[in-house]
C-alpha positions, 0 to 999 in steps of 0.5 A: 237062854241068855248068853250074858249071865253065866251060870253053872249046873249044880251037880253036887249032892246036898246043898251044892245046888244053892251056890250058883244062885246065892250072889246072882239071885238071892242077895239081890232079891233080898235087897230089892224086896227090902226096898219094896217093903220099905217103900210100900209101907209109906206109899199109902201113908204118904198119899194120905199125908198128901190129902188122899182118902183111905180108898184113894190111898189103896188105889195109889198102892195098887199102881205098883201091882198095875206096873208089875202087871204091865211089865211082866210080858215085856220083861220076859221078851227082854230077858230072852233077847238081852239076858238075865244079867242085863235085865236084873241090873237095869231093873235094880237101877230103875228102882233106885231112881224111882224110890229116890224120886218118891221121897221128893213128891207128895201129891197122890197123882205123883206117888201113883206114877212112881208106884207104877214105874216101881212096879214095872222094874219089879216085874223085870227083876222077877222074871229075870231072876226066876229064869236064871234059877230054873236054868241052873238048879236041878229039877229035884231041888226046884221047889226048894230053890223057888222057896229060897227065892221067896224066903230071901224076898221075905227077909227083905220084907222084914229088914226093909220096913225095920230100916225104914222105921229107923230112918223115919225118926229123922226123915219122917215118911220119906225115910222109907223111900230113902231106905228103898232107894239105897237098897236097890242101889246096893242090889245093882252094885252086887249084880255088877261086881259078882263074878260070872261062873265059866259055863252055862248049864240048863240043869233046871230044864227037865230032860236036859241031861240023861242023869236029870231025866232019869231022876224024874218020874215017868210022866215027867220024863215023857214031858221032858222028852217032848220038850227036848224034841220041840227045842231041837226041832230045826223049824222051831229054832228059827224064831221064838213062839209068838205070844198067841202061840204060847198062850194057846199051847198052854191054855188049859193050865193058864185057865185053871191053875193060873186062876188059883195063882191069881187068887193066891197073889190077890190074898198076898197083895192085901197084907202090905196094903190092908195092914197099914191102912187098918192100923192107921184107921185104928190110930197107930202111928207110922213107926208102929205100923212099920214094926207090925208089918215087919212082924207079919213078914217075920212070921213067913220066915218060919216056913219058907224052906220047909214049904219047898221041901214038902213041894219037892217030896210030896207035890205042889198041891198040899202047899198051894191049897194050904197057902190060899186057905190059911190066908183066907182064914187070916183075912176073915179073922182080920176083918172080923176081929179088927172090927171088934178088938181093934189093934189086937185083932188087926195084929193077930190077923196080920200075923196069920196072913204072914204064916199063910203066905210063908206056907206057900213061899215059892209055890207060884214060881214053882208051878210056873217053872213046872209048866214052862217049856224049855224054849221060850221059857222067859216069855212063858214066865212073863205070861205066868207072872201076868197072872200072878201080878193080876192078882197082885193088882186086883187085891188093892183095887178090890180093897179100894172098891169094897172099902168105898162101898162098905168098910175096911173090915168088910172088905177083908172078910169078902176077900178072905172068902175069895181066897178060900174059894181059890183053895177049893179050886186048887184042890181039884186043879192040882189033883194027881189024877188030873192030866198036866205037869202036876199029874204026879209029884216031883222027884223026891230028893234028900234034904 
């Protein structure tokens, strides 16, 4: 693990596990997601203002997801090599420059290039923050920590569009990009000035200490012991596993639960694209659109921490299945009601999408953390994030294609059915009786 970004094991009970991640992770995450939220609202609308059709505008927004997809595995490898702090700082600075550049261009092609670079920076930030959090938070609180990561991002997704809406009064659509660049710069500054704790523990690695191992159920202790044996094997310390070796060793998990992760992120990726485009089609202005997007993001905030508690106490399955299922229903209702009721139907569907996403706050990160080996953790997280970002990229691309051949409302219905199918698959793949990291729920812990 990184020797550049210090941390300390959260040993105390209660909420002591939160302290090591507040300034190094949660605050910068809020700022970076605020930047992304402000930018994503106006990215497609700027493309439309530059002459793009609805389908092409969706494609422009999809370049952010494509950039995240392309950047995830290199981000994991760079994090392993250079450490979390360096990657977080560089990613934040890259976002600062990228979104500032977006305010200066207007053509769909230029905006697509900006979106791709912003996506690469986002991928690097995501891998580094997750790797650090796994390392310093005890296993019994892992899902809550990952939910806090998701929740801090969702706070940013509320504040970013709101701030962008305010600046749009004076700067027009460019106001969203100005907010995005400023928030990313503040995240970089926070990471540069935060004081690094003295020592670095591996609290998040199940089995990293006798106390941590003892708190796990039998199947988790067995898996932790096997991971420690691999990590301490001198034949393994000479070099990290190659990408092919890593994928082969975890093929069964990647091909099952990994597919469910693709579907969850596909559904999630649709809200920042579908909602602004649907509202634009219904005649809403940019200011109203930003407010609706912020309201939908705010709906997520009600459930992000309870979702983590449920995952830690009762397992990952109930949260993952509910997340995909509720978002599927929301997409179907948004498409159907949007076509029939106009603005009211779109707003109702958007809020339901926010609730579904809030139910699953942190679930993708938690599933990846559970499956990650102790050694080559950051590289595995890069691969895991590729699956998530595949869904993130596929959502807007599928929306663009379906809108071109049918309609925006029809696309919402079709993709809602896909999300419901993902929920059915996760019900089976995360079954307690199925072999794998989720054979039994994680250790319960007091709130």
